[in-house]
N, CA, C and O of each residue as an XYZ file, in Angstrom:
480
protein
N       7.231    -10.359     -1.067
C       5.816    -10.620     -0.973
C       5.479    -10.969      0.482
O       6.107    -11.835      1.092
N       4.490    -10.285      1.011
C       4.095    -10.506      2.397
C       3.335    -11.819      2.549
O       2.642    -12.264      1.633
N       3.478    -12.427      3.717
C       2.694    -13.612      4.041
C       1.252    -13.185      4.299
O       1.006    -12.045      4.694
N       0.312    -14.077      4.084
C      -1.104    -13.755      4.287
C      -1.386    -13.336      5.735
O      -2.284    -12.529      5.976
N      -0.644    -13.865      6.681
C      -0.838    -13.522      8.093
C      -0.536    -12.049      8.381
O      -0.999    -11.502      9.381
N       0.237    -11.415      7.506
C       0.601    -10.015      7.685
C      -0.411     -9.069      7.051
O      -0.320     -7.855      7.232
N      -1.380     -9.616      6.306
C      -2.369     -8.809      5.611
C      -3.701     -8.878      6.343
O      -3.905     -9.736      7.202
N      -4.606     -7.967      5.997
C      -5.917     -7.945      6.642
C      -6.985     -7.598      5.614
O      -6.683     -7.109      4.526
N      -8.244     -7.860      5.976
C      -9.351     -7.534      5.084
C      -9.435     -6.021      4.937
O      -9.295     -5.282      5.912
N      -9.666     -5.571      3.710
C      -9.738     -4.133      3.415
C     -11.171     -3.630      3.298
O     -11.391     -2.464      2.968
N     -12.149     -4.494      3.565
C     -13.557     -4.095      3.524
C     -13.920     -3.517      4.892
O     -13.938     -4.245      5.884
N     -14.207     -2.223      4.952
C     -14.461     -1.560      6.235
C     -15.721     -2.069      6.940
O     -15.908     -1.797      8.126
N     -16.577     -2.793      6.244
C     -17.786     -3.333      6.859
C     -17.606     -4.763      7.368
O     -18.533     -5.337      7.940
N     -16.428     -5.335      7.166
C     -16.142     -6.710      7.586
C     -15.814     -6.743      9.086
O     -15.119     -5.853      9.576
N     -16.297     -7.745      9.817
C     -15.946     -7.861     11.242
C     -14.445     -8.069     11.477
O     -13.938     -7.773     12.559
N     -13.741     -8.576     10.469
C     -12.300     -8.805     10.598
C     -11.474     -7.708      9.928
O     -10.272     -7.879      9.725
N     -12.103     -6.589      9.586
C     -11.413     -5.468      8.942
C     -10.239     -5.011      9.796
O     -10.390     -4.745     10.988
N      -9.064     -4.924      9.171
C      -7.883     -4.417      9.847
C      -7.226     -5.375     10.822
O      -6.236     -5.012     11.458
N      -7.745     -6.589     10.960
C      -7.178     -7.567     11.904
C      -6.254     -8.514     11.159
O      -6.693     -9.356     10.376
N      -4.974     -8.358     11.420
C      -3.980     -9.195     10.765
C      -3.919    -10.568     11.426
O      -4.156    -10.706     12.626
N      -3.600    -11.573     10.627
C      -3.450    -12.920     11.155
C      -4.755    -13.543     11.611
O      -4.736    -14.444     12.449
N      -5.886    -13.098     11.091
C      -7.193    -13.614     11.519
C      -7.557    -14.917     10.809
O      -8.551    -15.551     11.164
N      -6.772    -15.325      9.813
C      -7.018    -16.574      9.110
C      -8.181    -16.528      8.138
O      -8.652    -17.575      7.693
N      -8.648    -15.356      7.804
C      -9.807    -15.226      6.922
C      -9.455    -14.971      5.462
O     -10.350    -14.953      4.617
N      -8.183    -14.776      5.142
C      -7.801    -14.447      3.770
C      -7.231    -15.646      3.035
O      -6.490    -16.449      3.601
N      -7.591    -15.752      1.755
C      -7.007    -16.746      0.870
C      -6.670    -16.059     -0.443
O      -7.198    -14.989     -0.745
N      -5.801    -16.669     -1.213
C      -5.464    -16.150     -2.538
C      -6.427    -16.798     -3.528
O      -6.519    -18.023     -3.610
N      -7.139    -15.966     -4.275
C      -8.130    -16.503     -5.225
C      -7.722    -16.259     -6.681
O      -8.455    -16.625     -7.599
N      -6.569    -15.648     -6.892
C      -6.103    -15.409     -8.249
C      -4.920    -14.454     -8.258
O      -4.418    -14.039     -7.213
N      -4.498    -14.123     -9.455
C      -3.389    -13.185     -9.626
C      -3.764    -12.186    -10.706
O      -4.446    -12.524    -11.674
N      -3.308    -10.946    -10.526
C      -3.627     -9.883    -11.469
C      -2.360     -9.135    -11.837
O      -1.295     -9.394    -11.275
N      -2.469     -8.221    -12.768
C      -1.333     -7.417    -13.199
C      -0.742     -7.953    -14.485
O      -1.087     -9.042    -14.944
N       0.142     -7.178    -15.050
C       0.756     -7.528    -16.325
C       1.454     -8.883    -16.270
O       1.295     -9.706    -17.172
N       2.221     -9.110    -15.218
C       2.967    -10.364    -15.083
C       2.285    -11.344    -14.145
O       2.876    -12.354    -13.762
N       1.043    -11.053    -13.772
C       0.300    -11.884    -12.813
C       1.075    -12.022    -11.502
O       1.100    -13.092    -10.893
N       1.705    -10.930    -11.077
C       2.533    -10.963     -9.878
C       1.825    -10.420     -8.636
O       2.360    -10.507     -7.531
N       0.628     -9.860     -8.811
C      -0.109     -9.281     -7.680
C      -1.219    -10.255     -7.291
O      -2.037    -10.645     -8.124
N      -1.236    -10.640     -6.019
C      -2.247    -11.595     -5.578
C      -3.608    -10.923     -5.393
O      -3.698     -9.809     -4.876
N      -4.644    -11.603     -5.814
C      -6.025    -11.193     -5.562
C      -6.458    -11.977     -4.324
O      -6.392    -13.206     -4.308
N      -6.899    -11.267     -3.295
C      -7.255    -11.913     -2.032
C      -8.764    -12.018     -1.872
O      -9.522    -11.229     -2.437
N      -9.183    -13.005     -1.090
C     -10.596    -13.254     -0.821
C     -10.765    -13.394      0.688
O     -10.035    -14.142      1.338
N     -11.733    -12.669      1.236
C     -12.033    -12.763      2.665
C     -13.172    -13.763      2.836
O     -14.247    -13.587      2.263
N     -12.936    -14.808      3.621
C     -13.954    -15.835      3.841
C     -15.117    -15.329      4.694
O     -16.201    -15.911      4.664
N     -14.907    -14.266      5.444
C     -15.947    -13.754      6.336
C     -16.950    -12.890      5.569
O     -18.152    -13.155      5.604
N     -16.459    -11.854      4.875
C     -17.369    -10.919      4.189
C     -17.493    -11.184      2.692
O     -18.272    -10.525      2.004
N     -16.723    -12.151      2.189
C     -16.759    -12.545      0.774
C     -16.204    -11.471     -0.175
O     -16.458    -11.529     -1.378
N     -15.463    -10.506      0.341
C     -14.888     -9.442     -0.492
C     -13.630     -9.951     -1.196
O     -12.899    -10.787     -0.666
N     -13.400     -9.436     -2.378
C     -12.177     -9.701     -3.141
C     -11.461     -8.372     -3.338
O     -12.090     -7.355     -3.631
N     -10.154     -8.388     -3.176
C      -9.374     -7.167     -3.328
C      -7.923     -7.510     -3.596
O      -7.464     -8.616     -3.307
N      -7.214     -6.555     -4.149
C      -5.793     -6.703     -4.434
C      -4.995     -6.621     -3.140
O      -5.379     -5.910     -2.211
N      -3.886     -7.348     -3.081
C      -3.029     -7.263     -1.909
C      -2.407     -5.863     -1.765
O      -1.865     -5.530     -0.711
N      -2.487     -5.060     -2.813
C      -1.951     -3.701     -2.762
C      -2.962     -2.674     -2.257
O      -2.596     -1.527     -1.999
N      -4.229     -3.068     -2.112
C      -5.237     -2.118     -1.653
C      -4.840     -1.600     -0.279
O      -4.419     -2.365      0.589
N      -4.977     -0.297     -0.092
C      -4.583      0.318      1.169
C      -3.119      0.697      1.222
O      -2.614      1.060      2.285
N      -2.420      0.620      0.087
C      -1.013      1.006      0.029
C      -0.830      2.032     -1.090
O      -1.705      2.179     -1.943
N       0.296      2.740     -1.090
C       0.556      3.685     -2.189
C       0.715      3.002     -3.553
O       0.685      3.674     -4.584
N       0.883      1.683     -3.566
C       1.069      0.960     -4.820
C      -0.245      0.523     -5.455
O      -0.240     -0.048     -6.546
N      -1.381      0.783     -4.787
C      -2.681      0.402     -5.334
C      -2.914      1.154     -6.639
O      -2.801      2.379     -6.671
N      -3.228      0.464     -7.679
C      -3.419      1.001     -9.038
C      -2.136      1.575     -9.641
O      -2.205      2.335    -10.607
N      -0.987      1.236     -9.103
C       0.273      1.741     -9.644
C       0.546      1.120    -11.008
O       0.412     -0.091    -11.188
N       0.925      1.948    -11.954
C       1.293      1.465    -13.286
C       2.799      1.283    -13.410
O       3.270      0.505    -14.239
N       3.552      2.003    -12.583
C       5.010      1.894    -12.625
C       5.467      0.624    -11.920
O       4.771      0.120    -11.039
N       6.633      0.103    -12.303
C       7.209     -1.019    -11.562
C       7.495     -0.599    -10.112
O       7.796      0.563     -9.841
N       7.399     -1.539     -9.213
C       7.610     -1.262     -7.789
C       8.977     -0.628     -7.560
O       9.098      0.301     -6.761
N       9.998     -1.110     -8.243
C      11.348     -0.577     -8.058
C      11.413      0.910     -8.403
O      12.131      1.666     -7.747
N      10.676      1.334     -9.420
C      10.694      2.741     -9.827
C       9.966      3.602     -8.788
O      10.416      4.703     -8.470
N       8.849      3.105     -8.263
C       8.115      3.844     -7.222
C       8.995      3.989     -5.984
O       9.077      5.069     -5.400
N       9.648      2.907     -5.587
C      10.537      2.968     -4.422
C      11.699      3.923     -4.664
O      12.133      4.620     -3.746
N      12.201      3.958     -5.885
C      13.279      4.886     -6.223
C      12.812      6.337     -6.083
O      13.542      7.183     -5.567
N      11.592      6.617     -6.545
C      11.036      7.965     -6.392
C      11.001      8.344     -4.917
O      11.452      9.425     -4.538
N      10.469      7.461     -4.093
C      10.314      7.770     -2.668
C      11.661      7.867     -1.955
O      11.816      8.664     -1.030
N      12.631      7.062     -2.377
C      13.969      7.152     -1.780
C      14.637      8.480     -2.120
O      15.294      9.077     -1.267
N      14.477      8.946     -3.357
C      15.057     10.240     -3.735
C      14.428     11.368     -2.924
O      15.133     12.259     -2.451
N      13.119     11.334     -2.762
C      12.438     12.362     -1.975
C      12.905     12.297     -0.523
O      13.145     13.329      0.104
N      13.031     11.088      0.006
C      13.486     10.910      1.389
C      14.880     11.510      1.593
O      15.183     12.037      2.664
N      15.712     11.427      0.574
C      17.069     11.964      0.678
C      17.134     13.471      0.447
O      18.212     14.063      0.507
N      15.989     14.090      0.186
C      15.962     15.536      0.079
C      15.919     16.095     -1.333
O      15.984     17.309     -1.521
N      15.811     15.229     -2.320
C      15.687     15.720     -3.700
C      14.305     16.332     -3.897
O      13.333     15.885     -3.288
N      14.220     17.325     -4.723
C      12.932     17.909     -5.062
C      12.187     17.031     -6.055
O      12.746     16.075     -6.592
N      10.934     17.357     -6.295
C      10.104     16.562     -7.187
C      10.620     16.627     -8.625
O      10.656     15.608     -9.315
N      11.015     17.807     -9.078
C      11.534     17.935    -10.449
C      12.828     17.141    -10.616
O      13.000     16.412    -11.593
N      13.720     17.289     -9.666
C      14.995     16.576     -9.720
C      14.756     15.063     -9.667
O      15.388     14.307    -10.406
N      13.858     14.630     -8.807
C      13.529     13.210     -8.705
C      12.980     12.695    -10.027
O      13.363     11.617    -10.484
N      12.091     13.457    -10.638
C      11.548     13.059    -11.928
C      12.633     12.877    -12.972
O      12.615     11.910    -13.733
N      13.587     13.813    -13.009
C      14.691     13.698    -13.971
C      15.544     12.471    -13.686
O      15.897     11.735    -14.608
N      15.879     12.242    -12.413
C      16.759     11.126    -12.055
C      16.120      9.761    -12.291
O      16.791      8.815    -12.704
N      14.829      9.668    -12.027
C      14.131      8.385    -12.147
C      13.516      8.211    -13.539
O      13.040      7.132    -13.892
N      13.537      9.286    -14.312
C      12.991      9.287    -15.680
C      11.472      9.103    -15.704
O      10.933      8.270    -16.432
N      10.805      9.916    -14.877
C       9.346     10.030    -14.897
C       9.020     11.517    -14.892
O       9.894     12.342    -14.627
N       7.785     11.861    -15.178
C       7.417     13.276    -15.138
C       7.353     13.750    -13.692
O       7.186     12.952    -12.770
N       7.486     15.052    -13.509
C       7.401     15.606    -12.163
C       6.022     15.366    -11.566
O       5.882     15.211    -10.353
N       5.005     15.336    -12.422
C       3.645     15.077    -11.946
C       3.498     13.649    -11.417
O       2.813     13.417    -10.421
N       4.145     12.696    -12.089
C       4.120     11.310    -11.623
C       4.835     11.194    -10.291
O       4.326     10.565     -9.363
N       6.009     11.795    -10.188
C       6.743     11.771     -8.922
C       5.918     12.408     -7.814
O       5.843     11.884     -6.703
N       5.307     13.528     -8.119
C       4.495     14.236     -7.130
C       3.305     13.394     -6.683
O       2.962     13.387     -5.500
N       2.670     12.681     -7.618
C       1.521     11.844     -7.275
C       1.916     10.758     -6.275
O       1.195     10.516     -5.307
N       3.056     10.102     -6.504
C       3.482      9.041     -5.581
C       3.914      9.614     -4.232
O       3.748      8.962     -3.201
N       4.459     10.809     -4.232
C       4.803     11.461     -2.958
C       3.534     11.713     -2.154
O       3.495     11.444     -0.954
N       2.499     12.227     -2.810
C       1.227     12.485     -2.114
C       0.599     11.192     -1.621
O       0.107     11.129     -0.495
N       0.611     10.158     -2.459
C       0.034      8.871     -2.057
C       0.759      8.299     -0.841
O       0.127      7.836      0.109
N       2.080      8.336     -0.882
C       2.867      7.811      0.240
C       2.660      8.662      1.488
O       2.591      8.129      2.595
N       2.560      9.967      1.320
C       2.323     10.851      2.461
C       0.979     10.604      3.109
O       0.873     10.561      4.334
N      -0.058     10.441      2.285
C      -1.390     10.142      2.823
C      -1.397      8.805      3.555
O      -2.008      8.669      4.615
N      -0.711      7.825      2.981
C      -0.630      6.505      3.603
C       0.119      6.585      4.939
O      -0.302      5.982      5.927
N       1.216      7.323      4.965
C       1.988      7.468      6.195
C       1.184      8.184      7.283
O       1.250      7.810      8.453
N       0.433      9.201      6.899
C      -0.396      9.922      7.876
C      -1.474      9.013      8.454
O      -1.722      9.033      9.660
N      -2.116      8.215      7.599
C      -3.153      7.293      8.080
C      -2.553      6.236      9.001
O      -3.149      5.893     10.022
N      -1.389      5.723      8.651
C      -0.717      4.738      9.500
C      -0.339      5.353     10.840
O      -0.524      4.730     11.885
N       0.181      6.555     10.815
C       0.541      7.254     12.046
C      -0.685      7.406     12.952
O      -0.625      7.117     14.147
N      -1.790      7.861     12.372
C      -3.009      8.042     13.157
C      -3.480      6.728     13.757
O      -3.927      6.692     14.904
N      -3.383      5.641     12.984
C      -3.789      4.324     13.488
C      -2.888      3.875     14.635
O      -3.371      3.376     15.652
N      -1.589      4.053     14.469
C      -0.658      3.629     15.509
C      -0.782      4.465     16.766
O      -0.666      3.933     17.870
N      -1.018      5.768     16.626
C      -1.188      6.639     17.785
C      -2.487      6.261     18.524
O      -2.530      6.268     19.754
N      -3.520      5.939     17.777
C      -4.791      5.564     18.395
C      -4.650      4.249     19.177
O      -5.350      4.039     20.168
N      -3.752      3.371     18.735
C      -3.567      2.081     19.416
C      -2.522      2.127     20.515
O      -2.379      1.168     21.273
N      -1.788      3.231     20.612
C      -0.722      3.289     21.611
C      -1.338      3.437     23.009
O      -2.410      4.022     23.160
N      -0.650      2.900     24.033
C      -1.174      3.035     25.384
C      -1.173      4.480     25.840
O      -0.270      5.242     25.494
N      -2.165      4.858     26.604
C      -2.237      6.243     27.077
C      -1.300      6.438     28.266
O      -0.907      5.478     28.929
N      -0.953      7.694     28.521
C      -0.037      8.017     29.613
C      -0.733      8.091     30.956
O      -0.067      8.229     31.982
N      -2.063      8.002     30.981
C      -2.759      8.152     32.251
C      -2.795      6.894     33.066
O      -3.354      6.884     34.163
């Protein structure tokens, strides 16, 4: 579980959007089957959101370990069908998490490239 300082507001209209360690987040509750997912509250914009918002695990129904297993199999070069068989999920489920993780990785890459110092 990440510390609050490592998280940021997910409301794109908030002045502290995307700023980690801004001190604006608090835990206002817990959600999920086992109440293991923190519900966060931004003191600046008053937004409430899951700590998983903005990640491939947002709205995930599978256990985190199973999602990570899917992504590890794909990373090692297994195909989607093979991954589905090994992890015991449908190929469509495996494919959905691959797409979610890929979209997340692309967005992170774009953000990091935009923040990198220029060569000029």
